[in-house]
DRENDO-1510 file (C-alpha; in Angstrom, 1 decimal, always signed):
<recs>
REC; n; res; u; v; w
REC; 1; MET; +14.1; -8.8; +8.5 .
REC; 2; ASN; +10.3; -8.7; +8.2 .
REC; 3; ALA; +8.9; -5.6; +9.7 .
REC; 4; ASN; +6.2; -7.4; +11.6 .
REC; 5; THR; +8.8; -9.7; +13.2 .
REC; 6; VAL; +10.9; -6.7; +14.3 .
REC; 7; LEU; +7.8; -5.0; +15.7 .
REC; 8; ALA; +6.9; -8.1; +17.7 .
REC; 9; ASP; +10.5; -8.2; +19.1 .
REC; 10; ILE; +10.3; -4.5; +20.1 .
REC; 11; LYS; +7.0; -5.1; +21.8 .
REC; 12; LYS; +8.7; -7.9; +23.8 .
REC; 13; ARG; +11.6; -5.4; +24.5 .
REC; 14; LYS; +14.0; -7.4; +22.5 .
REC; 15; PHE; +16.1; -4.6; +21.1 .
REC; 16; SER; +19.0; -4.5; +18.7 .
REC; 17; SER; +22.0; -2.2; +19.0 .
REC; 18; ALA; +21.6; -0.9; +15.4 .
REC; 19; TYR; +18.7; -0.6; +13.0 .
REC; 20; LEU; +18.8; +0.3; +9.3 .
REC; 21; LEU; +15.2; +1.1; +8.1 .
REC; 22; HIS; +15.2; +1.8; +4.4 .
REC; 23; GLY; +13.1; +1.6; +1.3 .
REC; 24; ASP; +10.8; +3.6; -1.0 .
REC; 25; GLU; +7.7; +3.0; +1.2 .
REC; 26; SER; +7.9; +5.1; +4.4 .
REC; 27; TYR; +5.1; +3.3; +6.2 .
REC; 28; TYR; +7.1; +0.5; +7.9 .
REC; 29; ILE; +10.0; +2.8; +8.5 .
REC; 30; ASP; +7.8; +5.1; +10.5 .
REC; 31; LEU; +6.1; +2.2; +12.2 .
REC; 32; VAL; +9.3; +0.6; +13.5 .
REC; 33; THR; +10.7; +4.0; +14.5 .
REC; 34; GLU; +7.6; +4.9; +16.4 .
REC; 35; ALA; +7.5; +1.5; +18.1 .
REC; 36; LEU; +11.1; +2.1; +19.4 .
REC; 37; GLU; +10.2; +5.6; +20.6 .
REC; 38; GLU; +7.3; +4.1; +22.6 .
REC; 39; GLN; +9.0; +1.0; +24.0 .
REC; 40; VAL; +12.6; +1.8; +24.7 .
REC; 41; LEU; +12.2; +4.6; +27.2 .
REC; 42; ASP; +9.5; +6.0; +29.4 .
REC; 43; ASP; +8.6; +9.7; +29.3 .
REC; 44; ALA; +10.8; +10.6; +32.2 .
REC; 45; GLN; +13.8; +8.8; +30.7 .
REC; 46; LYS; +13.4; +10.4; +27.3 .
REC; 47; GLY; +14.6; +13.8; +28.4 .
REC; 48; PHE; +18.0; +12.3; +29.4 .
REC; 49; ASP; +18.5; +9.3; +27.1 .
REC; 50; GLN; +16.6; +9.9; +23.8 .
REC; 51; THR; +18.2; +11.9; +21.0 .
REC; 52; ILE; +16.4; +12.7; +17.7 .
REC; 53; LEU; +18.7; +13.9; +14.9 .
REC; 54; TYR; +18.0; +14.8; +11.2 .
REC; 55; GLY; +20.2; +13.9; +8.3 .
REC; 56; LYS; +20.4; +17.4; +6.9 .
REC; 57; GLU; +21.3; +18.9; +10.2 .
REC; 58; THR; +23.9; +16.5; +11.6 .
REC; 59; SER; +26.8; +14.4; +10.5 .
REC; 60; ILE; +27.9; +10.8; +10.9 .
REC; 61; VAL; +30.7; +12.1; +13.1 .
REC; 62; ASN; +28.2; +13.6; +15.5 .
REC; 63; VAL; +26.0; +10.5; +15.4 .
REC; 64; VAL; +29.0; +8.2; +16.3 .
REC; 65; ASN; +30.1; +10.5; +19.1 .
REC; 66; ALA; +26.6; +10.4; +20.5 .
REC; 67; ALA; +26.4; +6.7; +20.1 .
REC; 68; LYS; +29.6; +6.1; +22.2 .
REC; 69; ARG; +28.1; +7.8; +25.2 .
REC; 70; TYR; +26.4; +5.9; +28.0 .
REC; 71; PRO; +22.8; +6.3; +29.2 .
REC; 72; MET; +22.2; +8.5; +32.3 .
REC; 73; MET; +18.8; +7.4; +33.7 .
REC; 74; SER; +18.1; +4.0; +32.1 .
REC; 75; ASP; +19.6; +0.8; +30.7 .
REC; 76; HIS; +19.7; +2.2; +27.1 .
REC; 77; GLN; +20.0; +5.4; +25.2 .
REC; 78; LEU; +18.0; +5.7; +22.0 .
REC; 79; ILE; +19.4; +7.7; +19.1 .
REC; 80; ILE; +17.1; +8.1; +16.0 .
REC; 81; ILE; +18.4; +9.7; +12.8 .
REC; 82; LYS; +15.4; +10.7; +10.8 .
REC; 83; GLU; +15.8; +11.5; +7.1 .
REC; 84; ALA; +19.0; +9.5; +7.2 .
REC; 85; GLN; +19.3; +9.5; +3.5 .
REC; 86; ASP; +20.5; +13.1; +3.7 .
REC; 87; LEU; +23.6; +12.2; +5.7 .
REC; 88; LYS; +27.0; +12.5; +3.9 .
REC; 89; TRP; +27.4; +8.7; +3.4 .
REC; 90; LYS; +30.1; +8.8; +0.7 .
REC; 91; THR; +32.5; +10.9; +2.8 .
REC; 92; GLU; +31.8; +9.8; +6.3 .
REC; 93; GLU; +30.5; +6.3; +6.3 .
REC; 94; ASP; +33.9; +4.7; +7.2 .
REC; 95; LEU; +33.6; +6.1; +10.7 .
REC; 96; LEU; +30.2; +4.5; +11.1 .
REC; 97; LEU; +31.6; +1.2; +9.7 .
REC; 98; LYS; +34.1; +1.2; +12.5 .
REC; 99; TYR; +31.4; +1.9; +15.1 .
REC; 100; LEU; +29.3; -1.0; +13.8 .
REC; 101; GLU; +32.3; -3.3; +14.3 .
REC; 102; ASN; +32.5; -2.3; +18.0 .
REC; 103; LEU; +29.0; -1.3; +19.1 .
REC; 104; THR; +28.2; +0.4; +22.4 .
REC; 105; PRO; +25.9; -2.3; +24.0 .
REC; 106; THR; +23.7; +0.2; +25.8 .
REC; 107; THR; +23.0; +2.4; +22.7 .
REC; 108; ILE; +20.2; +1.7; +20.3 .
REC; 109; LEU; +21.0; +3.5; +17.1 .
REC; 110; VAL; +18.3; +3.9; +14.5 .
REC; 111; PHE; +18.7; +5.1; +10.9 .
REC; 112; ALA; +15.4; +6.0; +9.1 .
REC; 113; TYR; +16.6; +6.1; +5.5 .
REC; 114; LYS; +13.5; +7.0; +3.4 .
REC; 115; TYR; +12.2; +7.2; -0.2 .
REC; 116; SER; +14.9; +4.9; -1.7 .
REC; 117; LYS; +16.7; +1.7; -1.0 .
REC; 118; PHE; +20.1; +1.6; +0.6 .
REC; 119; ASP; +22.9; +0.3; -1.6 .
REC; 120; LYS; +23.2; -3.4; -0.7 .
REC; 121; ARG; +26.6; -3.7; -2.4 .
REC; 122; LYS; +28.2; -1.4; +0.2 .
REC; 123; LYS; +30.3; -2.7; +3.1 .
REC; 124; ILE; +28.3; -0.5; +5.4 .
REC; 125; TYR; +25.1; -2.3; +4.5 .
REC; 126; LYS; +26.6; -5.7; +5.2 .
REC; 127; ALA; +27.9; -4.3; +8.5 .
REC; 128; PHE; +24.4; -3.3; +9.4 .
REC; 129; GLU; +23.2; -6.8; +8.6 .
REC; 130; LYS; +25.9; -8.4; +10.7 .
REC; 131; ALA; +25.7; -6.0; +13.7 .
REC; 132; GLY; +22.0; -5.3; +13.9 .
REC; 133; VAL; +18.6; -5.3; +12.1 .
REC; 134; VAL; +17.9; -4.3; +8.6 .
REC; 135; VAL; +14.3; -3.7; +7.4 .
REC; 136; GLU; +13.5; -2.9; +3.8 .
REC; 137; SER; +10.1; -1.2; +3.3 .
REC; 138; THR; +9.1; -1.7; -0.3 .
REC; 139; LYS; +6.1; -0.2; -2.1 .
REC; 140; LEU; +3.3; -2.7; -2.8 .
REC; 141; TYR; +2.0; -3.2; -6.3 .
REC; 142; GLU; -1.6; -2.1; -6.8 .
REC; 143; ASN; -2.8; -5.7; -7.2 .
REC; 144; LYS; -1.4; -6.5; -3.7 .
REC; 145; ILE; -3.1; -3.7; -1.8 .
REC; 146; GLY; -6.4; -5.7; -1.3 .
REC; 147; GLU; -4.5; -8.6; +0.3 .
REC; 148; TRP; -2.6; -6.1; +2.5 .
REC; 149; VAL; -5.8; -4.5; +3.7 .
REC; 150; THR; -7.3; -7.9; +4.5 .
REC; 151; GLU; -4.1; -8.9; +6.4 .
REC; 152; GLN; -4.1; -5.7; +8.5 .
REC; 153; PHE; -7.7; -6.4; +9.6 .
REC; 154; ARG; -6.7; -10.0; +10.4 .
REC; 155; VAL; -3.8; -8.9; +12.6 .
REC; 156; ALA; -6.2; -6.6; +14.4 .
REC; 157; GLN; -8.5; -9.7; +14.8 .
REC; 158; ARG; -11.2; -8.1; +12.7 .
REC; 159; GLN; -12.9; -9.3; +9.5 .
REC; 160; ILE; -13.5; -7.4; +6.3 .
REC; 161; HIS; -15.7; -8.4; +3.4 .
REC; 162; PRO; -13.7; -9.0; +0.2 .
REC; 163; GLN; -15.7; -6.4; -1.7 .
REC; 164; ALA; -15.0; -3.8; +1.0 .
REC; 165; ALA; -11.3; -4.6; +0.9 .
REC; 166; ALA; -11.3; -4.3; -2.9 .
REC; 167; MET; -13.1; -0.9; -2.6 .
REC; 168; MET; -10.4; +0.4; -0.2 .
REC; 169; ALA; -7.6; -0.9; -2.4 .
REC; 170; GLU; -9.0; +0.6; -5.6 .
REC; 171; TYR; -10.0; +4.0; -4.3 .
REC; 172; LEU; -7.2; +4.8; -1.7 .
REC; 173; GLY; -4.2; +4.1; -4.0 .
REC; 174; THR; -0.9; +2.6; -2.8 .
REC; 175; ASP; +0.0; +5.0; +0.1 .
REC; 176; LEU; +0.1; +2.6; +3.0 .
REC; 177; SER; +0.0; +5.3; +5.6 .
REC; 178; LYS; -3.2; +6.7; +4.2 .
REC; 179; ILE; -4.8; +3.3; +4.0 .
REC; 180; ALA; -3.7; +2.4; +7.5 .
REC; 181; ASN; -5.4; +5.6; +8.8 .
REC; 182; GLU; -8.6; +4.6; +7.2 .
REC; 183; ILE; -8.3; +1.0; +8.6 .
REC; 184; ASN; -7.8; +2.5; +12.1 .
REC; 185; LYS; -10.9; +4.6; +11.5 .
REC; 186; LEU; -13.0; +1.6; +10.6 .
REC; 187; ILE; -11.7; -0.4; +13.5 .
REC; 188; LEU; -12.7; +2.3; +15.9 .
REC; 189; ASN; -16.1; +3.1; +14.4 .
REC; 190; VAL; -17.4; -0.4; +13.5 .
REC; 191; PRO; -18.4; -2.7; +16.4 .
REC; 192; LYS; -15.8; -5.4; +17.0 .
REC; 193; GLU; -18.3; -8.3; +16.4 .
REC; 194; GLN; -19.2; -7.0; +13.0 .
REC; 195; GLU; -17.5; -7.8; +9.7 .
REC; 196; ILE; -16.5; -4.6; +7.8 .
REC; 197; GLN; -19.0; -4.3; +4.9 .
REC; 198; PRO; -19.1; -1.9; +1.9 .
REC; 199; LEU; -21.8; +0.1; +3.8 .
REC; 200; HIS; -19.1; +0.8; +6.5 .
REC; 201; ILE; -16.7; +2.0; +3.7 .
REC; 202; GLU; -19.3; +4.4; +2.5 .
REC; 203; GLN; -20.2; +5.7; +6.0 .
REC; 204; ASN; -16.6; +6.1; +7.2 .
REC; 205; ILE; -14.5; +6.8; +4.1 .
REC; 206; GLY; -17.0; +8.3; +1.7 .
REC; 207; ILE; -16.8; +5.8; -1.1 .
REC; 208; SER; -20.3; +5.0; -2.5 .
REC; 209; LYS; -21.2; +1.3; -2.0 .
REC; 210; ASP; -23.7; +1.5; -4.9 .
REC; 211; PHE; -22.0; +3.7; -7.4 .
REC; 212; ASN; -18.3; +2.7; -7.7 .
REC; 213; VAL; -16.2; +1.0; -10.3 .
REC; 214; PHE; -16.9; -2.5; -8.9 .
REC; 215; GLU; -20.6; -2.0; -9.2 .
REC; 216; LEU; -20.1; -0.8; -12.8 .
REC; 217; GLN; -18.0; -3.9; -13.6 .
REC; 218; SER; -20.7; -6.1; -12.1 .
REC; 219; ALA; -23.5; -4.4; -14.1 .
REC; 220; LEU; -21.4; -4.8; -17.3 .
REC; 221; ALA; -20.7; -8.4; -16.5 .
REC; 222; LYS; -24.4; -9.1; -16.2 .
REC; 223; ARG; -25.2; -6.8; -19.2 .
REC; 224; ASN; -27.5; -4.8; -16.9 .
REC; 225; THR; -27.8; -1.6; -19.1 .
REC; 226; VAL; -30.0; +0.3; -16.7 .
REC; 227; LYS; -27.7; -0.2; -13.7 .
REC; 228; ALA; -24.6; +0.5; -15.7 .
REC; 229; MET; -26.0; +3.8; -17.0 .
REC; 230; GLN; -27.1; +4.9; -13.5 .
REC; 231; ILE; -23.6; +4.4; -12.3 .
REC; 232; VAL; -22.2; +6.3; -15.3 .
REC; 233; ASN; -24.5; +9.2; -14.6 .
REC; 234; TYR; -23.3; +9.2; -11.0 .
REC; 235; PHE; -19.6; +9.2; -12.2 .
REC; 236; ILE; -20.4; +12.2; -14.5 .
REC; 237; ALA; -22.0; +14.1; -11.6 .
REC; 238; ASN; -19.0; +13.3; -9.3 .
REC; 239; PRO; -16.0; +13.5; -11.5 .
REC; 240; LYS; -13.5; +14.1; -8.7 .
REC; 241; SER; -14.5; +10.9; -6.9 .
REC; 242; ASN; -14.4; +8.9; -10.1 .
REC; 243; PRO; -11.7; +10.3; -12.5 .
REC; 244; LEU; -12.4; +9.0; -16.0 .
REC; 245; PRO; -8.8; +7.7; -16.6 .
REC; 246; VAL; -8.9; +5.7; -13.4 .
REC; 247; VAL; -12.3; +4.2; -14.3 .
REC; 248; ILE; -11.1; +3.2; -17.8 .
REC; 249; GLY; -7.9; +1.8; -16.3 .
REC; 250; ASN; -9.9; -0.3; -13.9 .
REC; 251; LEU; -12.2; -1.6; -16.6 .
REC; 252; GLY; -9.1; -2.4; -18.7 .
REC; 253; ASN; -7.8; -4.6; -15.9 .
REC; 254; TYR; -11.2; -6.2; -15.4 .
REC; 255; PHE; -11.7; -7.2; -19.0 .
REC; 256; THR; -8.1; -8.4; -19.3 .
REC; 257; LYS; -8.9; -10.8; -16.4 .
REC; 258; ILE; -12.0; -11.9; -18.2 .
REC; 259; LEU; -9.9; -12.8; -21.2 .
REC; 260; LYS; -7.5; -14.7; -18.9 .
REC; 261; TYR; -10.4; -16.5; -17.5 .
REC; 262; HIS; -11.5; -17.6; -21.0 .
REC; 263; TYR; -8.1; -19.2; -21.6 .
REC; 264; LEU; -7.7; -21.0; -18.2 .
REC; 265; PRO; -7.7; -24.7; -18.8 .
REC; 266; ASP; -8.5; -25.2; -15.1 .
REC; 267; LYS; -11.3; -22.9; -13.9 .
REC; 268; SER; -11.5; -24.3; -10.4 .
REC; 269; PRO; -11.8; -21.6; -7.7 .
REC; 270; GLN; -8.3; -22.2; -6.2 .
REC; 271; VAL; -6.6; -22.1; -9.6 .
REC; 272; ALA; -8.6; -19.3; -11.1 .
REC; 273; SER; -8.3; -17.1; -8.0 .
REC; 274; LYS; -4.5; -17.5; -8.1 .
REC; 275; HIS; -4.1; -16.8; -11.8 .
REC; 276; LEU; -6.5; -13.8; -11.9 .
REC; 277; GLY; -5.2; -12.4; -8.6 .
REC; 278; VAL; -8.6; -12.0; -7.2 .
REC; 279; HIS; -10.5; -13.3; -4.1 .
REC; 280; SER; -12.5; -16.4; -4.8 .
REC; 281; PHE; -15.6; -14.3; -3.8 .
REC; 282; PHE; -15.4; -12.6; -7.2 .
REC; 283; LEU; -15.1; -15.7; -9.4 .
REC; 284; LYS; -18.8; -16.2; -9.9 .
REC; 285; GLU; -18.9; -12.7; -11.4 .
REC; 286; TYR; -16.1; -13.6; -13.8 .
REC; 287; GLU; -17.9; -16.8; -14.8 .
REC; 288; ILE; -21.0; -14.7; -15.6 .
REC; 289; ALA; -18.9; -12.2; -17.5 .
REC; 290; ALA; -17.2; -14.9; -19.6 .
REC; 291; ARG; -20.6; -16.2; -20.6 .
REC; 292; ASN; -21.9; -12.8; -21.6 .
REC; 293; PHE; -18.6; -11.7; -23.3 .
REC; 294; ASN; -17.1; -14.4; -25.5 .
REC; 295; ARG; -13.4; -14.3; -26.4 .
REC; 296; LYS; -14.0; -12.2; -29.6 .
REC; 297; LYS; -16.2; -9.7; -27.8 .
REC; 298; THR; -13.7; -9.4; -24.9 .
REC; 299; PHE; -10.9; -8.6; -27.3 .
REC; 300; GLU; -13.2; -6.0; -28.9 .
REC; 301; VAL; -14.0; -4.4; -25.5 .
REC; 302; ILE; -10.3; -4.2; -24.6 .
REC; 303; HIS; -9.7; -2.5; -28.0 .
REC; 304; HIS; -12.4; +0.0; -27.2 .
REC; 305; LEU; -10.9; +0.7; -23.8 .
REC; 306; SER; -7.5; +1.3; -25.2 .
REC; 307; ILE; -9.0; +3.8; -27.7 .
REC; 308; TYR; -11.0; +5.6; -25.1 .
REC; 309; ASP; -8.0; +5.7; -22.8 .
REC; 310; LEU; -6.3; +7.8; -25.5 .
REC; 311; LYS; -9.4; +10.0; -25.7 .
REC; 312; THR; -9.1; +10.8; -21.9 .
REC; 313; LYS; -5.5; +11.8; -22.5 .
REC; 314; GLY; -6.4; +14.2; -25.3 .
REC; 315; LEU; -5.3; +12.0; -28.1 .
REC; 316; ASP; -7.6; +11.1; -31.1 .
REC; 317; VAL; -10.6; +12.7; -29.3 .
REC; 318; GLY; -12.7; +12.9; -32.4 .
REC; 319; PRO; -16.0; +14.7; -32.2 .
REC; 320; PHE; -16.4; +14.2; -28.4 .
REC; 321; THR; -14.5; +16.4; -26.0 .
REC; 322; ASP; -16.8; +16.0; -23.0 .
REC; 323; ASN; -15.9; +13.3; -20.5 .
REC; 324; GLY; -19.6; +12.5; -19.9 .
REC; 325; GLU; -20.0; +11.8; -23.6 .
REC; 326; VAL; -16.8; +9.7; -23.7 .
REC; 327; ILE; -17.9; +7.4; -20.8 .
REC; 328; ARG; -21.5; +7.1; -22.1 .
REC; 329; GLU; -20.3; +6.1; -25.5 .
REC; 330; LEU; -17.7; +3.7; -24.2 .
REC; 331; VAL; -20.2; +1.9; -22.0 .
REC; 332; PHE; -22.7; +1.8; -24.9 .
REC; 333; LYS; -20.1; +0.1; -27.1 .
REC; 334; ILE; -19.1; -2.4; -24.3 .
REC; 335; LEU; -22.8; -3.4; -24.0 .
REC; 336; ASN; -23.6; -3.6; -27.7 .
</recs>
């Protein structure tokens, strides 16, 4: 099931007798687990009817024995097995399979199976699907993070500017827990009636609104040499905030999209946005970039970026070993 659907049911106190939460992204596993801890029992009941176990420290035999008990002070007992991937599934899962075929209706049994996907070919997986709720928490691709950020603000009934969402996606990586913490920080610190802007990202997260890879892309698209070199100098002065391999990787993606834009037979906003995987807000910039970098020049830039990507990895460095010289020379070649 979709994690958001499961969370909505939990909020309505519509519980299942068994949950299998698995996948290589821990964010939704933690989110559903925490929601159950908050909603099933109150603080007074938890001392009697909530049990937290850890895969390395327990066994499926102990889990099943605990699950067969009845609650003492409430309508349900909640049993959560954290780090469930460490249980001895191969040798003990048959016992759990039998339990799933004859569940104790007052027990809510939760398996938090992290960092990998549960084997869907197994009988036990199909038993979980039949008897309870299965949530698969998968890692998002980098190009989907911006959409996810925007969706989280929408769910919170807040708005975020496309450029601010893109900044968060580009600089915070793919760790959803980390991104969610920054989202919560922004929700708390920016007045509810205001749209989240790049300035708020700078003030609350520390990403410069004027000197970041998006501003560099924009300066290059417009062939604004002065602005581009100002940003390059900022990157050189702040290498930890703007690692050269990351900058070159982002520029590579950017110019690849410019090349795709050149070859789009239909450049209408709806079609172009879908094919490039960008918000329609950015399409005007791609149109400008395509005018300033024809197909031949775009191919040339992509070639330069691939060469300088090797330089950052210590391959074919040539006469330049300083990252500042590398990025300066690269931007000079892009603009000339």
